[in-house]
C-alpha positions as CSV (number, residue, x, y, z in Angstrom):
1,M,8.6,-17.1,11.4
2,S,9.5,-14.2,10.2
3,R,12.1,-10.9,11.0
4,W,8.9,-8.6,11.8
5,T,7.8,-11.5,14.6
6,D,11.6,-11.7,16.1
7,L,12.4,-8.2,15.9
8,A,8.5,-6.5,17.8
9,G,8.9,-9.6,20.4
10,K,6.8,-8.0,22.8
11,T,6.0,-4.7,21.5
12,S,2.3,-4.0,20.2
13,G,0.1,-2.7,18.0
14,E,-0.6,-0.1,20.7
15,D,3.2,1.0,21.6
16,Y,3.7,1.3,17.2
17,A,0.4,3.5,17.0
18,A,1.5,5.6,20.0
19,R,4.3,6.6,18.7
20,F,3.2,7.8,14.7
21,E,0.8,9.5,17.6
22,T,3.2,11.7,19.4
23,L,5.5,12.3,16.1
24,A,2.1,13.8,14.3
25,R,1.5,16.1,17.6
26,S,4.7,17.1,17.4
27,G,4.1,18.7,14.1
28,E,6.4,15.2,12.0
29,D,4.6,14.5,8.2
30,V,3.1,10.5,8.9
31,H,1.3,10.7,5.8
32,G,4.0,10.8,3.3
33,E,3.3,7.3,2.2
34,A,0.0,7.8,1.6
35,R,0.4,11.2,0.2
36,F,3.0,9.5,-2.6
37,C,0.5,6.9,-3.5
38,A,-2.2,9.7,-4.1
39,A,-0.1,10.6,-6.6
40,L,-0.1,7.6,-8.7
41,V,-3.8,6.5,-9.4
42,P,-6.7,8.7,-8.7
43,P,-9.0,8.7,-6.2
44,G,-11.6,5.6,-6.2
45,A,-8.4,3.4,-7.0
46,R,-8.3,0.1,-5.3
47,V,-5.6,-0.1,-3.0
48,L,-4.3,-3.1,-1.3
49,D,-1.9,-2.1,1.9
50,A,0.6,-5.4,2.2
51,G,2.1,-5.1,5.8
52,C,-0.7,-2.7,6.8
53,G,0.2,-2.8,10.3
54,T,-1.9,-0.5,12.2
55,G,-3.6,1.0,9.5
56,R,-1.8,4.1,9.2
57,V,-1.5,4.5,5.4
58,T,-5.3,2.6,5.3
59,I,-7.1,4.7,6.6
60,R,-5.0,7.8,4.8
61,L,-6.0,7.1,1.9
62,A,-9.7,5.7,2.7
63,E,-10.3,9.9,3.9
64,L,-8.5,10.6,0.7
65,G,-11.6,7.9,-1.4
66,Y,-9.5,5.2,-2.2
67,D,-11.6,2.1,-2.2
68,C,-8.4,0.6,0.5
69,V,-8.3,-3.7,2.4
70,G,-5.6,-3.8,4.4
71,V,-3.6,-7.1,5.0
72,D,-1.2,-8.1,8.0
73,L,-0.3,-10.9,9.3
74,D,0.1,-9.2,13.5
75,A,-2.9,-9.7,15.0
76,S,-2.3,-6.3,17.7
77,M,-1.3,-4.3,15.2
78,L,-4.8,-5.2,13.0
79,A,-6.1,-4.8,16.1
80,V,-5.7,-1.2,16.5
81,A,-6.1,-1.2,12.5
82,R,-10.3,-2.4,13.8
83,K,-10.5,0.2,16.3
84,Q,-9.4,2.9,14.4
85,A,-11.0,2.2,11.1
86,P,-14.3,-0.3,12.4
87,A,-15.7,-0.1,8.6
88,L,-12.5,-0.5,6.3
89,P,-11.4,-4.0,6.2
90,W,-9.2,-5.7,7.0
91,F,-7.4,-9.0,7.4
92,Q,-5.2,-11.0,8.9
93,A,-2.7,-13.3,6.9
94,D,1.0,-14.3,5.6
95,L,1.8,-11.9,2.4
96,A,3.8,-15.2,1.4
97,E,0.3,-17.4,1.0
98,F,-1.8,-14.1,0.5
99,D,-4.7,-14.7,-2.3
100,P,-7.4,-12.2,-2.1
101,A,-9.5,-15.3,-3.2
102,R,-9.4,-16.9,0.1
103,L,-10.5,-14.3,2.0
104,G,-13.3,-13.4,-0.1
105,L,-12.0,-11.0,-2.8
106,E,-11.8,-9.9,-6.4
107,A,-8.0,-9.1,-7.6
108,G,-7.3,-6.8,-9.8
109,F,-5.5,-3.7,-7.7
110,D,-4.9,-0.7,-9.3
111,L,-2.0,-0.3,-6.4
112,V,-0.4,-2.6,-4.0
113,V,2.0,-0.4,-1.7
114,A,3.9,-2.4,0.7
115,A,5.5,0.5,3.2
116,G,7.6,0.6,6.6
117,N,10.1,-2.1,5.6
118,V,7.7,-4.8,5.0
119,I,10.1,-6.4,2.4
120,P,13.4,-6.8,4.3
121,L,11.0,-7.8,8.1
122,L,9.7,-11.0,5.9
123,S,10.5,-14.2,6.8
124,S,14.3,-15.3,5.3
125,G,13.1,-16.9,1.9
126,T,10.2,-16.0,1.1
127,E,10.2,-12.0,-0.5
128,S,10.2,-13.6,-4.2
129,T,7.2,-15.7,-2.8
130,V,5.6,-12.5,-1.7
131,V,6.5,-10.2,-4.2
132,E,4.7,-13.2,-6.5
133,R,1.7,-13.3,-4.6
134,L,1.0,-9.2,-4.7
135,S,2.2,-9.2,-8.2
136,A,-0.6,-11.6,-8.7
137,A,-3.2,-9.5,-7.1
138,L,-3.0,-6.3,-9.6
139,R,-4.4,-5.4,-12.5
140,P,-2.6,-5.6,-16.0
141,G,-1.5,-2.2,-15.8
142,G,-1.2,-1.9,-12.0
143,L,1.5,-0.4,-9.8
144,M,3.4,-1.5,-7.0
145,V,4.8,0.3,-4.3
146,A,7.3,-0.7,-1.7
147,G,9.5,1.4,0.8
148,F,12.6,-0.4,2.8
149,G,15.4,0.3,4.3
150,L,19.4,-0.7,2.6
151,D,21.7,-0.4,5.2
152,E,21.9,-1.2,9.1
153,A,21.7,2.7,9.3
154,H,18.2,2.5,7.5
155,L,16.9,-0.4,9.5
156,P,16.0,-2.2,12.4
157,V,17.3,-5.7,11.2
158,P,21.0,-6.7,9.3
159,P,20.7,-5.8,5.8
160,S,19.2,-9.0,3.8
161,L,18.0,-7.6,-0.3
162,T,19.5,-5.3,-2.0
163,L,17.3,-3.2,-5.0
164,P,19.4,-5.6,-7.5
165,E,18.2,-8.8,-5.9
166,Y,14.0,-6.7,-5.0
167,D,14.2,-6.2,-8.9
168,D,15.2,-9.4,-9.7
169,C,12.2,-10.5,-8.2
170,C,9.9,-7.8,-9.0
171,A,10.8,-9.2,-13.3
172,A,10.4,-12.3,-12.0
173,S,6.7,-12.1,-11.5
174,G,6.5,-10.0,-14.3
175,L,7.2,-6.5,-12.7
176,T,8.4,-3.5,-14.3
177,L,10.4,-1.0,-12.7
178,V,9.3,2.8,-13.7
179,D,10.7,4.5,-11.4
180,R,13.1,5.2,-7.9
181,F,13.1,7.6,-5.0
182,A,15.2,7.9,-2.5
183,T,11.8,9.0,-0.3
184,W,8.1,8.9,0.3
185,D,8.5,12.7,-0.4
186,A,10.1,11.7,-4.6
187,D,13.2,12.7,-4.1
188,P,15.7,11.6,-6.3
189,Y,17.3,8.4,-5.4
190,D,20.5,9.1,-5.2
191,G,22.4,5.6,-4.2
192,G,21.6,5.3,-0.7
193,G,20.2,3.5,2.1
194,Y,16.5,3.7,1.5
195,A,14.2,3.4,-1.7
196,V,11.1,3.7,-2.9
197,S,10.2,1.7,-5.6
198,V,8.0,1.7,-7.8
199,H,7.2,-1.5,-10.8
200,R,4.2,-1.8,-12.8
201,R,2.4,-5.2,-14.6
């Protein structure tokens, strides 16, 4: 069972989406991840949102002209995504078993994004497998972006993965670190408790 499943409990996708709607209404920027991704690849690029949740990032990138696919394990999250953007492709799948061909998709994505603490909320011990699966979905030269917390202040669960361990997973999957930031606004990484990492296949 994933750490997300343990954490979510009875929390539904509707509850999760409502929280971001409240933030947006209060003037908070809720599209930092999509803006960050849009600076990396041009409109029209194929983007896989791994652990897409309610589809906030996928939907925004699609509005900006990207060819997006959303994948998540949580049915209640995907129900919200499908309701908000029924024309977009949403798939329920465990990232540790992710295989584009099994879902009727072509591999060769230009960008894979894992936002919202996807990596630390995976089932314990599956991190390297998930990174390998996501790397395999990229075209040669494609980019993988993952943003996640590294300490208790930035995570809803106890920290389980260090940056060196994540980099090792990436290296073992044929990915090379390109850049690292402290936020989705591309502030320089300063060794703090949150990191956005960009790796290239």
